[in-house]
N, C-alpha and C positions, 0 to 999 in steps of 0.2 A: 095234328099238332105235332110240328116239328121241331123240336129241341134237344137237335144233335148236337154234338160236343163241337163238329166241324163251322156251324152257323153259330154258336156260342162264342167260338175264340174268331170268327169273320166278323160279328155283330156288334159285341159287347166290347167296351172298354175293360182292361184286365187289371188285377191289382198284384198278380205274381206271375212269375213264368209257368207255376204249377198250379193252378187249380184244384181244387178237387173234382169238378167234373161229373158229379152224380147228376143227375136228372132226377128229379123230384116228380110222379104223376101224381100225387096226392099223399097228405099227411093225417093223421088222426090219432090222438091222445102222445104216447112216449115215441110212434115211429113214425118215419116216412117210407114212401113205397116209390118204387122206378115202375119206370112201365113195363119191365117184365112182371111186377108183384112181387119181388123180393123186396124184402121189409129190412130197415137198418134202425135201429135203437138208437135215438137221440143221447148224446152222450153230452151235447153242450146247451140244447135248449134255444140254439141260434145265439148263443153268447148273452144267455140271460134275458132272453127276451121274453120266449114262451114259458111262463111258469105254470102256466095251467094247459100245459101243452099244446098240441095242435086241435084245431076243429072244434071248440072246445062249444057245446050248444048254446050256451047261454050266451056267450059272445057272439057266436054267431048270428044269433036270434036279436040280438041288441043291434049289430051293424046293419041288418037287412031292414029292422025298425026304420033305424034312424036314416037310411039310404033312402026310404020310400016317402021321406018327410022333406028334406032338403039336404044339399050338398055343400059346397064351399058358397057364401053368401057376400062376405067382406071382410077387406083386411082384419086381423086380430084387435081386438079390444072396442070396433065401434057400436055394433050391435051385441043386443041380448041376446045367444043362444045358450037354450036351456040345455043342451050335452055340456058346455063348458060350466056352466055356475052350479048344475049339478055335481060335477066330479069334482071341481075345486073344493065346494061345500064338504064332499064326504071325506076328499085328504085333508084337510083343517080340521075335520073333527077328530082325525086320528093323529094329530102332529100336538107338539107342545104350543102354548098361547102365543108364544112368542113368534110361530112360524103362520103368520094369518092372510096372508095373500099369496096367489098365484099368477105366475104368469107363464102361460102356455107359449110353446115354441115346437119346431118341428121335429129335433133331435137330439142326442145327447151334445155335442159340439154343439148345438147354438144354445143349448141351455148354458154350457160354460161360458160361452162368449157374452153372454145376456147378462150373467152374472159377475162376471169381471168387470164389463163397463158399470154395471150396477154398484159395485164397490169402489169404483173409480170416483165415480159420480157423487155418491153419498159421502164418500170421507175428504175426497177432494186432493186423494194424493196419488202417485203412479205406480209403485213398486207392487212388485206381485211377487209371493213367495210359494215354491211348492216343493216336491220332495225328489230322493233318487229314485229311476224306475218307476216314477207316476205316469199313468196314461189317462188323459183326458179327451178325449179326441184327435181329427186330422185338420181343423182346419187352423187359420195361421194363430188365431190366439190362442186357441187349444194347444196345439201346438209346441207353441212358446212354453207352455207349463209343462211340458212331458220332461219326464226326470231321464230320460236317456238318448244319448247324441244320434244313434245310428239312423233312427228316420227322421231327424229333423236339419240334421247339418248342411244337406244340400240345398236347403228353402230358405237359409239365412241370405238376407237379414229378417227377423221374426220383431215380435213386439219386444221393444226394450224394458230395462231394468225389471228384469227377472233374476230370480237369486234361489239356487237349487240346494235345500239343505237334506241332513242324512235321515231316513224314518227311521222312527221309534229311537232316536238320540237325541235326549231330553238337553242336553248341553249345546247342541246347533240353534235351540231355538233363542238364544240370546242374538241371533243375527235379525229377529224380529224387531223390527225398529219405529220410530214415529213417523220414517217414509213408506210403512208396507201400508197397502191400502187393502189387500188381501192375502190371506191364507189359504189355497185351494189342498185339498187332500182328501183320499179315498180311507174308509176306517178300515177296509182291508184290501191291500193294492191286489187288484184281480191279474194283469197282465204279468205282474212281477213274479207270477207264480201262486198267488193266493198268501200274503205275507199279512198276517191280523195284526193291528196297529194293538200297542200294548196302554190299559186304561191309565197307567202312571203319565206317559207320555201323551195323551190323549188330553190328560188333567192341566197338566203342565203347560200344554201348547193352549188352550182355551184360558189359561190364566196369564199366559203373556201377551195373547192378542187384546184381553181387555185392561191391561195394563198400559199397552201403546195405542189403542184403540183403533188396531187394523181388524176386519170382519174375517171373522173363519167360514169357510166354504166347506162344505161336506158334499164330495162327489158320490152320492148314494145310485150312480147309474148303472152299476152291474150288482150292488149289494142287495136293492131294494126290494120289499114287496114280498116278505117272508124268507127271502133266499137261505138266508144266513141264521133265520133261528129266531128271529123278532120280525116284526112287519118292516122295521129301518133298522140299519146296523147300529147307529149311534147310539139307538136304546140301551145297549150293553157297555156303552161308556163310560155313561154319566154324563155325559157332555151334550148340550145342544148345540147345533151350528146357527150362525146368524143368517146363511142363506144354504139351503139343501137344493141340491140337483138333483133332479130325474130325469129318465129316459127308459129305453127297453123295455122291462115290461111294465113300463106306466101305460104303453098305449094297448096291452092285450094282445099283442100282435100286430097293430096297427101303429104305424108311425108317428111318434109323440114324443114331446121333453116338456120339462118345463123348470123354472127357479121359483123357489118360494122364501120368502122373505116377513117382514114385520110391516104394516103398512106404512110406518116413518120410512123405513128403509126404502120401498118400494115406489112410494109418493115421489121421490126422486129424479126419476125418470118421466115425471110428467109436465116438467116445466125447465125452462132455461139448459136445454130449449124442451119444448114439447116435442114428443115421440122420440123419447129417450133411446129408444129401441123399439123396433117394429119389425112386424112378421105376416107376411101374407097368406101363408097357410097354418102358422100355428095355431092349436086348440081346433083343429079340423073336426064339426060336429061328430063324422062317421067314428074319428079316432078318439074323440071323448067318450064316446057313448060306448064303443067296448072297453075301452082303459075303464070306466064305471063299471061296468058289468065283471069283468076280472077282477076288480079289486073288492067287490060286494060277495064274491066266492071265495076271494082268498081270508075274507072277514069271517065269513059266514061256517067256513070250514075248517077254521083255524088251521090253515095251510103253512105258517109259519113254525107252529108247534109239531105239525107233521115232518116239517123240514130236520128238525130236531132228532125224531125218531129215525129217520131214515139214514140219517147220518150215522147214528148208532149201529143199525142194521149192515151199514156200509164196512164201517170201521169192524164189524163182528167178522164179515164175509169176505174180505179182501185183503187175502195173504199171500205172500210170493216172495222167496228169496230177493227176486230182483225190487222189489219195495222198499225202499229203505223207511219211507216216514209217508201217513197222510196228513196234512197240510190243511186249515180251513174250519168253517163254521157251517153247520146246516148242510146245505146243497150247493155249496160255493167251495170244491174241494180241490185238493191237488196231491196225485200219488206221485212221491220222487222215485223215479229208478234209478238203478246203478250206474247208468252212462247216458252220456246225448245220443249218442248212436242206438241203443236202443228204443231209444222214443222215437227215433226217427224210424227205426223196423217196425214200430207198433203203428204209426201212423201210416206206414205203406203198405199194411196189412189190414187195416181197420175196416174199411170198404167192405173188402172181399171177405171179412168175417159178420158184416151186418152192423158194422158198429160207426156211427157220425162222429166223427172227432175231431180238434183242430188244435194247433198249437197255441203257445202262449208267446206274445210279442217279447217278451224279455227273459223268456224263464226257458231254456231248452232240454230240462234234464226231467222234465214233469210231465204228467199228464192230468189235461183239465176233467176232471169230474163234477159237471152242473147240470144232472138233467132235470126235466119237469118236476114241478113239485107235488104233481099227482100221479107221482108213481105208486104203483102198488109193490106189497111186499115182493111178490112173485116176481114181477119185473125188476126189481132191486136185485135178487139173487139171480137172474138171467143176466144183468149187467154186469156182475161181476165175476159172472161165469165165462163170460165173452171177454173181457179183460184179462184174465187170467189163463186164459187158451191163447187168446193172441199173446202176450206175454212170454207163452211157452215156446209160440213160434218164432219169436226172433233167437239169433244168435248169440249164446253164451260168453 
């Protein structure tokens, strides 16, 4: 196997001039290993994908079993495929009654695209509302509701009739009107540097949407499946969305996305026109089998409770003069450092020190701390020590 950086840069399309460039030969639990055998503690879980860590035996067995039966058979929604049905049922069993039907897609961006279309189709309206420093994906529709101009300006024109409001500002909600089809929001803004939504703000938002007949869309693509201390982050807000968007950890490490709504709302995609949203590979049976296996472990082991316990442990152990605050809930945390330059130095030192780390898109002064939910207490201690040692090596 030749995974050299030279060939990587030659044959693969790149997303930046400075990729991490770490060659992974295998991954297990909370660690990745390079060809020399050096291990790297996973600080980011593939951006909240690998909630059960890497190569979890229950997930691997589910993948093997389903792969031995059948792979792709037909475009999503035409044939009855047991992995899709069983997974959808398990998801619905763990959601409020109003969230009763699942539409499986391939990724978080496609979940956003499908949900925005669904909201427009159901309401007959055109305006979309999002929030400052929101991140919902990179496709044209998802990019249109990004709350930061840095990554979207050069791709304009985008989807029209998008209004950007200030996150956690109740007064701004008056801009939501009878022209608004959907309000899309993250319960915790991840790429903004782990900024939690305030309960009063979300209750006011829900009330305003009901007043004007707009649909409320919660993007739980990064926050879902126990990461914030409950199975879904909206459980901590006392608000239920009209449409719930999921991906990342939804597939247990396999590519999978979904948007979930009531049967009444979801039915609007079936007529005038039919095939209101379609996808070839959405709900791939192997991905659904892996996702179901992952959810079963999260529920059986109550890993959402474990995330709360590990958050407390991290807050107890992670102290350094350069750490100004730790934001977030569960294992979706951000450690704010005393300068952007120190974060940049931390990034440059992290691989050398055995830490897999990556930046936030819209927050340059903080370190992302989002390890797998299956971390042991000893691994948390190791992680905190590695973070502290790496900060010590940066310039004061």
